[in-house]
VMD Tcl script that builds the backbone (N, CA, C; Angstrom):
set m [mol new atoms 264]
animate dup $m
set s [atomselect $m all]
$s set {name element resname resid chain x y z} {
  {N N MET 1 A 0.812 -1.192 0.000}
  {CA C MET 1 A 0.000 0.000 0.000}
  {C C MET 1 A 0.861 1.263 0.000}
  {N N THR 2 A 2.084 1.142 0.505}
  {CA C THR 2 A 2.979 2.289 0.556}
  {C C THR 2 A 3.368 2.742 -0.843}
  {N N VAL 3 A 3.603 1.777 -1.747}
  {CA C VAL 3 A 3.974 2.119 -3.116}
  {C C VAL 3 A 2.844 2.898 -3.782}
  {N N LEU 4 A 1.615 2.459 -3.568}
  {CA C LEU 4 A 0.460 3.144 -4.138}
  {C C LEU 4 A 0.345 4.565 -3.594}
  {N N ARG 5 A 0.557 4.719 -2.307}
  {CA C ARG 5 A 0.458 6.040 -1.677}
  {C C ARG 5 A 1.542 6.987 -2.189}
  {N N VAL 6 A 2.764 6.480 -2.321}
  {CA C VAL 6 A 3.863 7.315 -2.806}
  {C C VAL 6 A 3.634 7.708 -4.266}
  {N N MET 7 A 3.188 6.753 -5.087}
  {CA C MET 7 A 2.952 7.040 -6.502}
  {C C MET 7 A 1.817 8.047 -6.673}
  {N N PHE 8 A 0.742 7.879 -5.912}
  {CA C PHE 8 A -0.379 8.814 -5.997}
  {C C PHE 8 A 0.051 10.209 -5.558}
  {N N THR 9 A 0.845 10.305 -4.506}
  {CA C THR 9 A 1.341 11.599 -4.032}
  {C C THR 9 A 2.219 12.258 -5.085}
  {N N ALA 10 A 3.059 11.476 -5.751}
  {CA C ALA 10 A 3.921 12.025 -6.799}
  {C C ALA 10 A 3.105 12.542 -7.970}
  {N N MET 11 A 2.057 11.818 -8.358}
  {CA C MET 11 A 1.221 12.269 -9.482}
  {C C MET 11 A 0.457 13.540 -9.137}
  {N N VAL 12 A -0.079 13.614 -7.929}
  {CA C VAL 12 A -0.819 14.809 -7.519}
  {C C VAL 12 A 0.125 16.002 -7.411}
  {N N THR 13 A 1.325 15.794 -6.891}
  {CA C THR 13 A 2.309 16.868 -6.781}
  {C C THR 13 A 2.705 17.392 -8.155}
  {N N ALA 14 A 2.940 16.484 -9.102}
  {CA C ALA 14 A 3.294 16.905 -10.460}
  {C C ALA 14 A 2.141 17.646 -11.122}
  {N N MET 15 A 0.920 17.169 -10.913}
  {CA C MET 15 A -0.248 17.819 -11.511}
  {C C MET 15 A -0.425 19.229 -10.961}
  {N N LEU 16 A -0.333 19.369 -9.650}
  {CA C LEU 16 A -0.501 20.690 -9.044}
  {C C LEU 16 A 0.644 21.627 -9.417}
  {N N GLY 17 A 1.860 21.094 -9.491}
  {CA C GLY 17 A 3.004 21.915 -9.892}
  {C C GLY 17 A 2.882 22.409 -11.315}
  {N N LEU 18 A 2.404 21.551 -12.225}
  {CA C LEU 18 A 2.215 21.975 -13.604}
  {C C LEU 18 A 1.102 23.005 -13.710}
  {N N GLN 19 A 0.026 22.816 -12.980}
  {CA C GLN 19 A -1.065 23.796 -13.010}
  {C C GLN 19 A -0.604 25.148 -12.468}
  {N N LEU 20 A 0.196 25.126 -11.409}
  {CA C LEU 20 A 0.725 26.370 -10.853}
  {C C LEU 20 A 1.680 27.054 -11.829}
  {N N ALA 21 A 2.542 26.266 -12.482}
  {CA C ALA 21 A 3.471 26.833 -13.456}
  {C C ALA 21 A 2.720 27.423 -14.646}
  {N N LEU 22 A 1.647 26.779 -15.066}
  {CA C LEU 22 A 0.837 27.328 -16.160}
  {C C LEU 22 A 0.134 28.616 -15.730}
  {N N ALA 23 A -0.379 28.630 -14.505}
  {CA C ALA 23 A -1.092 29.814 -14.014}
  {C C ALA 23 A -0.156 31.007 -13.843}
  {N N LEU 24 A 1.075 30.759 -13.428}
  {CA C LEU 24 A 2.039 31.844 -13.228}
  {C C LEU 24 A 2.730 32.258 -14.522}
  {N N GLY 25 A 2.509 31.518 -15.591}
  {CA C GLY 25 A 3.121 31.845 -16.868}
  {C C GLY 25 A 4.546 31.359 -17.016}
  {N N VAL 26 A 4.998 30.512 -16.116}
  {CA C VAL 26 A 6.357 29.977 -16.205}
  {C C VAL 26 A 6.462 29.000 -17.370}
  {N N VAL 27 A 5.403 28.249 -17.599}
  {CA C VAL 27 A 5.349 27.276 -18.685}
  {C C VAL 27 A 4.208 27.674 -19.613}
  {N N ASN 28 A 4.494 27.665 -20.896}
  {CA C ASN 28 A 3.473 27.949 -21.887}
  {C C ASN 28 A 2.834 26.623 -22.309}
  {N N ALA 29 A 1.524 26.595 -22.449}
  {CA C ALA 29 A 0.816 25.353 -22.779}
  {C C ALA 29 A 1.240 24.804 -24.130}
  {N N GLU 30 A 1.685 25.656 -25.057}
  {CA C GLU 30 A 2.120 25.181 -26.362}
  {C C GLU 30 A 3.483 24.495 -26.305}
  {N N GLN 31 A 4.221 24.678 -25.210}
  {CA C GLN 31 A 5.527 24.040 -25.059}
  {C C GLN 31 A 5.419 22.585 -24.632}
  {N N ILE 32 A 4.251 22.170 -24.192}
  {CA C ILE 32 A 4.065 20.813 -23.692}
  {C C ILE 32 A 3.656 19.917 -24.846}
  {N N TYR 33 A 4.383 18.821 -25.028}
  {CA C TYR 33 A 4.093 17.879 -26.104}
  {C C TYR 33 A 3.456 16.630 -25.506}
  {N N PHE 34 A 2.312 16.256 -26.020}
  {CA C PHE 34 A 1.630 15.049 -25.586}
  {C C PHE 34 A 1.803 13.986 -26.647}
  {N N LEU 35 A 2.263 12.815 -26.236}
  {CA C LEU 35 A 2.433 11.712 -27.170}
  {C C LEU 35 A 1.078 11.241 -27.676}
  {N N PRO 36 A 0.991 10.869 -28.932}
  {CA C PRO 36 A -0.275 10.327 -29.431}
  {C C PRO 36 A -0.553 8.973 -28.782}
  {N N THR 37 A -1.812 8.712 -28.511}
  {CA C THR 37 A -2.203 7.481 -27.840}
  {C C THR 37 A -2.587 6.421 -28.861}
  {N N ILE 38 A -2.060 5.235 -28.688}
  {CA C ILE 38 A -2.430 4.088 -29.517}
  {C C ILE 38 A -3.323 3.221 -28.640}
  {N N TYR 39 A -4.634 3.315 -28.840}
  {CA C TYR 39 A -5.589 2.700 -27.926}
  {C C TYR 39 A -5.493 1.180 -27.891}
  {N N GLY 40 A -5.246 0.545 -29.016}
  {CA C GLY 40 A -5.145 -0.913 -29.031}
  {C C GLY 40 A -4.015 -1.409 -28.140}
  {N N ALA 41 A -2.849 -0.777 -28.258}
  {CA C ALA 41 A -1.704 -1.166 -27.432}
  {C C ALA 41 A -1.954 -0.864 -25.960}
  {N N GLN 42 A -2.643 0.243 -25.676}
  {CA C GLN 42 A -2.954 0.582 -24.290}
  {C C GLN 42 A -3.885 -0.449 -23.663}
  {N N ILE 43 A -4.887 -0.889 -24.409}
  {CA C ILE 43 A -5.853 -1.863 -23.887}
  {C C ILE 43 A -5.191 -3.214 -23.663}
  {N N VAL 44 A -4.401 -3.680 -24.638}
  {CA C VAL 44 A -3.720 -4.971 -24.487}
  {C C VAL 44 A -2.727 -4.924 -23.321}
  {N N GLY 45 A -1.975 -3.847 -23.211}
  {CA C GLY 45 A -1.025 -3.722 -22.112}
  {C C GLY 45 A -1.704 -3.649 -20.760}
  {N N ALA 46 A -2.819 -2.947 -20.687}
  {CA C ALA 46 A -3.549 -2.846 -19.425}
  {C C ALA 46 A -4.126 -4.188 -19.007}
  {N N CYS 47 A -4.616 -4.945 -19.977}
  {CA C CYS 47 A -5.199 -6.259 -19.646}
  {C C CYS 47 A -4.134 -7.269 -19.245}
  {N N SER 48 A -2.997 -7.280 -19.959}
  {CA C SER 48 A -1.988 -8.298 -19.666}
  {C C SER 48 A -1.135 -7.951 -18.451}
  {N N LEU 49 A -0.669 -6.724 -18.366}
  {CA C LEU 49 A 0.198 -6.354 -17.255}
  {C C LEU 49 A -0.576 -5.762 -16.087}
  {N N GLY 50 A -1.727 -5.181 -16.357}
  {CA C GLY 50 A -2.525 -4.591 -15.286}
  {C C GLY 50 A -3.115 -5.627 -14.356}
  {N N SER 51 A -3.409 -6.802 -14.878}
  {CA C SER 51 A -3.949 -7.852 -14.019}
  {C C SER 51 A -2.917 -8.316 -13.001}
  {N N ALA 52 A -1.646 -8.168 -13.348}
  {CA C ALA 52 A -0.593 -8.557 -12.417}
  {C C ALA 52 A -0.337 -7.503 -11.356}
  {N N SER 53 A -0.858 -6.303 -11.540}
  {CA C SER 53 A -0.561 -5.238 -10.586}
  {C C SER 53 A -1.566 -5.168 -9.446}
  {N N PHE 54 A -2.448 -6.155 -9.329}
  {CA C PHE 54 A -3.370 -6.161 -8.209}
  {C C PHE 54 A -2.637 -6.400 -6.895}
  {N N GLU 55 A -1.426 -6.900 -6.973}
  {CA C GLU 55 A -0.633 -7.094 -5.758}
  {C C GLU 55 A -0.006 -5.786 -5.295}
  {N N PHE 56 A -0.122 -4.725 -6.088}
  {CA C PHE 56 A 0.500 -3.422 -5.802}
  {C C PHE 56 A 2.003 -3.577 -5.593}
  {N N VAL 57 A 2.620 -4.269 -6.535}
  {CA C VAL 57 A 4.045 -4.542 -6.453}
  {C C VAL 57 A 4.706 -3.998 -7.706}
  {N N CYS 58 A 5.783 -3.258 -7.543}
  {CA C CYS 58 A 6.550 -2.835 -8.704}
  {C C CYS 58 A 7.571 -3.931 -9.005}
  {N N PRO 59 A 8.140 -3.962 -10.198}
  {CA C PRO 59 A 9.079 -5.034 -10.537}
  {C C PRO 59 A 10.272 -5.129 -9.596}
  {N N GLY 60 A 10.752 -4.004 -9.091}
  {CA C GLY 60 A 11.877 -4.056 -8.154}
  {C C GLY 60 A 11.500 -4.708 -6.835}
  {N N THR 61 A 10.308 -4.379 -6.338}
  {CA C THR 61 A 9.829 -4.997 -5.109}
  {C C THR 61 A 9.579 -6.490 -5.316}
  {N N ALA 62 A 9.106 -6.850 -6.510}
  {CA C ALA 62 A 8.880 -8.264 -6.812}
  {C C ALA 62 A 10.199 -9.027 -6.833}
  {N N ALA 63 A 11.262 -8.400 -7.320}
  {CA C ALA 63 A 12.568 -9.063 -7.333}
  {C C ALA 63 A 13.065 -9.322 -5.915}
  {N N VAL 64 A 12.850 -8.365 -5.035}
  {CA C VAL 64 A 13.240 -8.560 -3.635}
  {C C VAL 64 A 12.389 -9.649 -2.993}
  {N N GLY 65 A 11.088 -9.634 -3.276}
  {CA C GLY 65 A 10.214 -10.680 -2.756}
  {C C GLY 65 A 10.573 -12.049 -3.298}
  {N N LEU 66 A 10.982 -12.096 -4.548}
  {CA C LEU 66 A 11.403 -13.356 -5.154}
  {C C LEU 66 A 12.673 -13.870 -4.480}
  {N N ALA 67 A 13.596 -12.975 -4.172}
  {CA C ALA 67 A 14.814 -13.376 -3.467}
  {C C ALA 67 A 14.504 -13.830 -2.045}
  {N N SER 68 A 13.395 -13.325 -1.473}
  {CA C SER 68 A 12.991 -13.723 -0.127}
  {C C SER 68 A 12.205 -15.024 -0.124}
  {N N GLY 69 A 11.867 -15.516 -1.319}
  {CA C GLY 69 A 11.150 -16.776 -1.417}
  {C C GLY 69 A 9.639 -16.650 -1.352}
  {N N ARG 70 A 9.100 -15.490 -1.676}
  {CA C ARG 70 A 7.647 -15.299 -1.625}
  {C C ARG 70 A 7.006 -15.838 -2.893}
  {N N LEU 71 A 5.958 -16.625 -2.724}
  {CA C LEU 71 A 5.270 -17.240 -3.851}
  {C C LEU 71 A 4.529 -16.209 -4.691}
  {N N ASP 72 A 3.920 -15.199 -4.060}
  {CA C ASP 72 A 3.196 -14.183 -4.832}
  {C C ASP 72 A 4.142 -13.385 -5.716}
  {N N ALA 73 A 5.375 -13.171 -5.265}
  {CA C ALA 73 A 6.357 -12.473 -6.096}
  {C C ALA 73 A 6.764 -13.335 -7.284}
  {N N LEU 74 A 6.825 -14.640 -7.087}
  {CA C LEU 74 A 7.135 -15.551 -8.193}
  {C C LEU 74 A 6.032 -15.509 -9.244}
  {N N ILE 75 A 4.788 -15.538 -8.806}
  {CA C ILE 75 A 3.661 -15.496 -9.737}
  {C C ILE 75 A 3.624 -14.155 -10.471}
  {N N PHE 76 A 3.846 -13.073 -9.737}
  {CA C PHE 76 A 3.867 -11.747 -10.361}
  {C C PHE 76 A 4.976 -11.664 -11.396}
  {N N SER 77 A 6.162 -12.136 -11.059}
  {CA C SER 77 A 7.294 -12.064 -11.982}
  {C C SER 77 A 7.048 -12.917 -13.218}
  {N N TRP 78 A 6.437 -14.075 -13.041}
  {CA C TRP 78 A 6.136 -14.941 -14.179}
  {C C TRP 78 A 5.125 -14.270 -15.109}
  {N N ARG 79 A 4.070 -13.668 -14.532}
  {CA C ARG 79 A 3.061 -13.003 -15.364}
  {C C ARG 79 A 3.646 -11.785 -16.069}
  {N N ARG 80 A 4.476 -11.043 -15.377}
  {CA C ARG 80 A 5.092 -9.872 -15.983}
  {C C ARG 80 A 6.019 -10.315 -17.114}
  {N N GLY 81 A 6.793 -11.339 -16.873}
  {CA C GLY 81 A 7.705 -11.835 -17.904}
  {C C GLY 81 A 6.979 -12.406 -19.111}
  {N N SER 82 A 5.903 -13.137 -18.867}
  {CA C SER 82 A 5.165 -13.701 -19.989}
  {C C SER 82 A 4.459 -12.603 -20.777}
  {N N GLY 83 A 3.997 -11.574 -20.109}
  {CA C GLY 83 A 3.391 -10.452 -20.809}
  {C C GLY 83 A 4.397 -9.694 -21.647}
  {N N GLN 84 A 5.602 -9.518 -21.133}
  {CA C GLN 84 A 6.632 -8.835 -21.894}
  {C C GLN 84 A 7.103 -9.696 -23.071}
  {N N HIS 85 A 7.190 -11.001 -22.837}
  {CA C HIS 85 A 7.657 -11.901 -23.895}
  {C C HIS 85 A 6.648 -11.971 -25.042}
  {N N SER 86 A 5.375 -11.832 -24.734}
  {CA C SER 86 A 4.360 -11.922 -25.785}
  {C C SER 86 A 4.405 -10.738 -26.741}
  {N N PHE 87 A 5.028 -9.639 -26.357}
  {CA C PHE 87 A 5.117 -8.468 -27.227}
  {C C PHE 87 A 6.388 -8.458 -28.054}
  {N N GLN 88 A 7.276 -9.416 -27.851}
  {CA C GLN 88 A 8.534 -9.424 -28.594}
  {C C GLN 88 A 8.445 -10.217 -29.852}
}
mol reanalyze $m
mol bondsrecalc $m
mol representation Tube
mol addrep $m
């Protein structure tokens, strides 16, 4: 749960900082480039890798859990690896 809390705090901080920079005129909205979204790839990636993120584990934490002998980390790592391998 700590990883989720830290990530959410980082996203909210970045969002508020960007809004403040835009309001103060430090950043011009035309200077920001948004990557085009490929919806098919987003949906496939969310379904294959998103199902593995219900454990709220990042790959680095899963590696530590795997070294500790945790079965859930093994399952997460296997699903993450198989999802990555299917795109190659």
